[in-house]
N, C-alpha and C positions, 0 to 999 in steps of 0.2 A: 899864197890861195889857198882856200880851203877846197881840195877835190874830192872830200869823202862825198858821199850821196846815201841817202834813207834808203834803205831797201823797197822796194815796191811790197805793198801789201797784199796779202792773199785776199781773192772774193769770198765771202760769206754771205749768199742771197737767197732768198725764199721764193718760189715760184707757187703764187697762191692756188691756182687750179691748173690742170693738164692742158687745158686749152691754151696756157701762155706758154708751153713749153718750146714752140718754134721761135719764142722772141730770145731764146738763149740757144748760144753755142754749147750744148751739152758737153761736147768732146772736150772741153777745156775745163771741166768739174768732175768732181766725186759727187755722184747724186746719192742722194737718200730718199727713199722712197716712203711716205708716212700716209698710212690709212687706220687710224686709230681704231674706227668702229667698223670694221674689225680685221681685216685682211693683214695689215702688218704686225698686228698685235698676234693674231692666230701663228703666223709665219715664225716669229720671234719664238713663242711657245714650243710649237713643234721642232723647231730645228734645236732648241735647248734639251728637248725631250728625246733625242735620238733619232728623230726623222732622217733616212740617210740623204734626202735629197727633196725640194719641192718645186715642181715645175708649173711655173706661172703661164697660162694660156689667156689669149683675149677673148675666145669666143667657147660658148657651151658646146658647141659641135666639135672643137677641135680637145675638148676635156673627153667628150665621149668617144673619140677616135680611139684612146688609149684602152679602151675595153676588148678591142681586139689585139693589143699588143702584149697581152699576159694578166695573171691575176696577182702580179707583183705590185701592181699599181692601186692605190686607193685614189678614186675619183670625187672631187670637191668641188661643187659649181653652186655659187649665191648669185641671185639675181633680186632685186629690190626688198634686200635683207631675209630672204627664203632660201630655204634649201630648193634647188630644182629636182623635179622630181625625177625618180630613177637613179640619184647618183648617192654615194656614201655617206656624204654629210657637206656642210656648207663651211663658211668660213666663223664658226662658233668657237672661240679658244677652248672650250670644254670638249671639243671633238678631237684635239692635238695633245691629249695625253700621252704619257709614255706606251702605256698598255696597246694604244691603239695606233700610234705611230713609229715607234721604235724600229729601226731595221728598213721601214718603208719607204717608198717613193710615192709623193702624194701629187696628184696633177690639180692644178686649183685655177678657177676662173671666177671673178668676182666682179661686181658692178663698177668698182672704180679702182681700187689698189692695182690690179693686174693691167689696166688700161694704162694708168700713169707709169707703171713699170716698161710696157711695151714700146711707148714714148720717148724712153730716156735710155733706151740700149747703147746708144752710141757713146755714153760717157765713159770716161777715163775706168771708173768701177762704178757698179749699182750696189748697194748695200739697203738694208731695211732697217726702219727705225720704229720704236714706240717707247710708250713710257717704260713698258717692261725691261728693256735695255739701254735705257737712257744715258747713264753713266759711263757704262763700258764703251758704247758706240761714241759718246762724246770724247771721251779718253784716247780712243783710236783714231778719231778724225783729227785732234791735236797732234797727234803723232806723226801725221801723213804730211804735213806740211804743205797742202796743195788747196786750192780753189774746192770750194763746197756750193753745192746747191741742193736747197732742201726743197723737195717737190710734194707738195700737199695733193692727195688723191682728190678731196673735194666730194662733192656730189655730183655725178652725172656734169663734169665740165665746170659747175658753180662752186664757188668759195664755201668753206664750211669753216666753223669757229674752231672745232676740236683739232683737226689736222695744224692750224695756224697755230693756236696754243702750244701744240708740241714742238712745233717748229721753233717756237720762241723760246721754248726750253732749251733745246739745244743752243740757241742764240747764245742764251744766259752763261750757258757753260763755255762757250767757245769766247764771247766777246773780250776783246782786248787788243793790245795794240798792233798783234800781229795780222788782225781782220780789217778789211773794209765792208762796212755792212750798205746794202742797198736801202732803199725806203721801205721797202716790203717785211727785210728782217728787221729793221728798227719797229715797224708797227707789230710784228710777231712778239718781238721781245717786249715791247709794252704791254701788249695782251696778256703774255705769261706772267708779268709783275702783279697785273689787276687780278689774276686768277688764283695764282701760285698758293696762296695761304690755305684755299679749299678748292683743288680743282673740281672734284665732283660736283660741288655745289654751282660752281662758274659753269660747268659744261652741261648742268642738268635744263637750261631751257634751251638748248640748241635741237635744231630740225632733225638731226640724225638720233639724238637721244628720244626723241618723241616718236619718231618712226619705231624704234627697238622697242620701246615702251608698248607701243599697241600690240607688238608682236609678241608681248609677254614675255621677253628676253632681257631685262633690267641686270638682270646678274652678271650678263656679258657686259654691259655697260662697266659694272663695279669691278669686273675681271682687267677689263683693258686698261683701267686707269692705276692699277697698282704699279709703283715705280721701284725698277730694279731688282724685278722678279727672278731676272733671267740675266746672265752675262754674254751668251751666244750672239754673234754679229751674223745675218744670211748675208753672203755676196753672191751676186749674179756670176756663175762662171759658164760659159756657153750658154744654154736653155734653161740649166737648173740654178736654185738658189740653194747653196750648200754653207756649211758652217766655215767662217773665215778661219 
C-alpha cells in the first residue's frame, strides 16, 4: 500500500479590488500591495533611494497631523491624481529621488494604495510590489514557501487593468507545481500574456492612464512601467514601510 501523499500546494491568489479583501483570511497569506499608477511604484523607488521609512496613512488629516511632530517628516498626500494643497508632494515617483528622500521619513496618503494596505494589515507580512521591483519581489516570494495574496488597489474600490496585469506578471514568475491558482490569478496571468510584449501600449487605454494624461503627467506612467529599476522590497513593520 502506497502511503505517500502529495504535499498540499501553496495558494497563489489575486484580490481584484480592496472591496473584496473581506472575502479572504489575510492572516493566512503574505500580501503584496499593488498600485502601479502610482503609489507602490513611488514607494519602491523611495525605499530604493534611501528613504528611512514611508508611513502609509489612510486619511489626509492623519498625514497633516505629522506636521506637529517635527520637521524630519516629509508629508505626501494625493487625491484623484493631484497633490493635496499644503503638502510637500503627492505620489509622483519623481518626488522620491535620493536628493529628496534619502535619510527621511515620508508620511503618505493616496486615493487607493494606502487604503488597500490598511485593509491588509493583519497579513503574515505585507510587502509592496511594482514593475520597478518585479523580479526581486518574485524571487523573494518563491523563497518564502508561503501562501501569496496579490492585492490590487484598483480605483476607488473598482477593478483596474494595470494592477491586475502586474499581478499577472507575478503569477507568471511564480506559477508552477508549488502553487494552486484561483480564478482571479489565472485571469490576471492571461491578461499579462496578452499585454507582455508591449506593456505600455497595452495599458495606454486604461482609465487611470487617461486620468493621468489629463493631468499632464504622462512621464509618470512611463516611469512606473519600467521593469526592474529597483531591487528593494518595502515591507510593513509596525506602522512603517522599510527596506526588507
